[in-house]
N, C-alpha and C positions, 0 to 999 in steps of 0.2 A: 185456443190459438191454432191456426192452420199450420200444417206441417210444411217444411221446405224440402225440396228435392235437390240432390247433388247432380246438377246438370251443367253442362258447359255451353257456351254460345256456339251456334252454328257458324263455321268459319266464313269470314268475308273474303272476297277476292275481287279486287278492282279489275283484274284482267279477264274475269269470267272463265277461268279454266274449267274443263270438264270435271264434274263431281263436286264442285264447290258452289256455294250460294252467292249470288251477286247482291249488290246493294238493292234495296227496294227502290221503286220508281220515285217515291217521295224523297228519299235520301239522296238519290242521284240528282234530282232536280235542285235540291238545296245546296249540295256540294258539287258545283259544276266543274270546279278545277280538279282534274284527276289526281294531281299531286297532293291535294289535301285529303283525299279519301282514305289513304292508309292511316292518317292521324285520327280521323273520325272513327274508323273501325277500331283502332286501339282504344279510343276514348269510350266506345260502347262496351268493350271488354272490361275496361277499368270500372265503369259504372256498375256493370254486372257484379263484379267482385265486391265492390263496396256495399251494395245493397244486400247481396247474399250473406256477407259476413256480419252484418249489423243485426243486433238483437231487437232493435227498434226501427220503425219506418224512417227512411232517410229523406230529408228535404232536398230540393234542387239547390238551395243555398249551400247546404253541406257538401253536395256533390261538386258544385262549382269551386269550392275551396280546395278540393283534393284533385280535381282533374286539371290537365294542362291549360294554361292561359289561352283564351281565345276560342275555346270549345263551346259550341252551342249546346248547352246542357239539355234544353227542352227537346231539341232534335235527337240527341243521343238517347234520351229516355223514350221518345216515341219509337225509335228504331228497335230498342231493346224490348219494348212492349209488343211490337209486331212479331219479333222473333219468338217470344214466348206465348203468343196468342193461342196456339193449338197444342201446347205442351201440357204435361201433367201439372205444372205449376205456371201461374200467370203473374205478370208484373201488374200490380193494382195500386191505384192511388188511395191513400188513407189521409184524409184532410189535405194538408199541403205537402205531404211526403209520399214516398213510394216504398213498396215492400213486395216480396215474393210470397204468394199464397197458393195453396192447393186449388186446382181448377174446380169450379163449383160442381161440375157433374161427377167429380171423383171424390167428393167429400165423404161418401159412404165408406170408402176404403179405410178411412182413418177412425171410424167409429169404435172399433175394438180397442184402439190404443188411447182413446180420449179419456181423460180423467173426469170422473163424474163430479159435477159441481152441485152444491146444494141449491135448491130452488129458492127463488126470492118469494117472500110472502106477497099476498095480494096488495097489502098496504105499500110495500116497497115498490112493486110494479107501478102502482098508481102514482106514487111520488116521482119515480123515474120518468114516467110519461109526462107529468106536469113540468118537471124541470127541463126535459128535452124540448117541449113545445113552447114553454113560457119563459125560458131563460133570457136574461137574468131574473131570478125569482128568489124571494126570501121565504123563510119558514112560515111566517105569518101569512104570506100570500098563498103558499101551498095549502095551508089549512083553510083559508078562505075559499079556495077553489074546490077542495075536497069536501068541505063542510064538516070536517072532524079534526080533532087534534092530531098532530103528527109527532110521534115519539122521537126522542133524540137517537134511540137505538136504530130506528129505521134509516135515518140520515147517515148514521155511522156505518151501517151495513153497506149503503151505496158508495160511501167514500172509500170503504175497504176494497170494494170491487174495482176501484179506480175508474168507474164509469162517470162519476160525478166529482166535481171539485168545488172548493170555495173560490169564488171569483174576486170579490171585493166587498165593500161595505156601501150600503145605500145611504145617500145623503139626506137622511131623515132622522128625526129624534130617535136616539138609541143606537143609531148606525148599525142596523141589522146586517148580518152577513148575506151576501147573494150567492146563489148556486148556479152552476152550469155544467154541461157535459164535457167530456174529454175526447182526445183522439182515440183512446182505448175503447171508448163507447162506440165511436164510428167503426173502428176496426172489428170489434166483436159482432156488430150488426151489419157488417159489409156495406157501409155507407161511405161514399166518397166525401160528402159534406153534409152538414146538418140539414140543409134544405132538401135533401133526398128523403127525408122522413115522409111516410105515406100521408096523403091528403085525405079529406073527408070521404070522397067516393071510394078510394082504395080501402079505407078502414071499414066502410059499410059493406063493400064487396067481400071482405074477409070475415064478416060477421062480428066485427069488434065494436060496431056502433049500431044502436037500434034504428030501425027504419022510421020510428015514430019520435025522432028527436024534435025538440022545440024548433019552430020556424026561425028563431033568431040565433040558434046555436051555430057557432063557427069555431074553426080551429085556427089559432094564431099562426102567422108566418114566422118560422124560426129566423133568427138574425143571419145576415149574409156573412158576417165575421164573428163567430161566437167567442173568439178570444179577445176581441176589442171591448174595452170598458165603455159603457154608455155614459151619457152626460150626467145621470143621477147616481153614478157609482164612483167611489174613491178606491184606489188600489190598496191592497193589503200591505201594511208596513210591518217591520220586524216586531214592533210592539204588539200589533194585532195578532201576528203569528204566535207570539209568546202567550198572549191571552187565550188563544184558541188551542193551545197545546201542540202547535205545529212546529215550534222552534224552541230549543232548549234555552231557558233564561240565562242571560249573561251574568257572570259573577264579577262584581266589582270589588277591587281591593281597597281596603281602608287606608 
């Protein structure tokens, strides 16, 4: 996880006094009424405090619930992102939420303090890649793509990293569980959304695909909204969660 920095917002000043930063041109155009600018400036400061204090990325919906009524949250976020663009920490989008992260070119400074994580096995990496590109996908479908059996331990390891989650159940006999990625996966691999996964040419350029791949080989397009259930999926119920060991069984009184 990237480190946060204890930084404060560069002061805004609608009167453009010497030594203080004025609104960006974009914000000035959007907030044309000078009387409203102090309120927007304060909203930007409030958004900064909320995102900074949160242990998890904060969605615009969460910000809207805590900022004053009538504030253009998207505009406030854009201004805050501009302010931090050249700083040691940047405001970055993680899925549908926002978080402060160490600037990419300064990540090396944190290497000495980074906790060493155990490496995933080759099998786990293969399964993770299949889930990322083919989600929603069942264990049987993963095995069909890999051509070998996938152990429960491999899937358990990926679930423990919180990069993979159980999405729902396929509407087929046996109702197998479907798997997909999480926002933690996006955050760890610095992806704004799942569609930012590298394509075939990028993978070939990185040496991760052989140049002699079959002519009919293709990489599936990840879903636009990985959180939305597909037509052939049912949501997980409390009974499903109990069966999967994700929910403590309810005790009924006689």
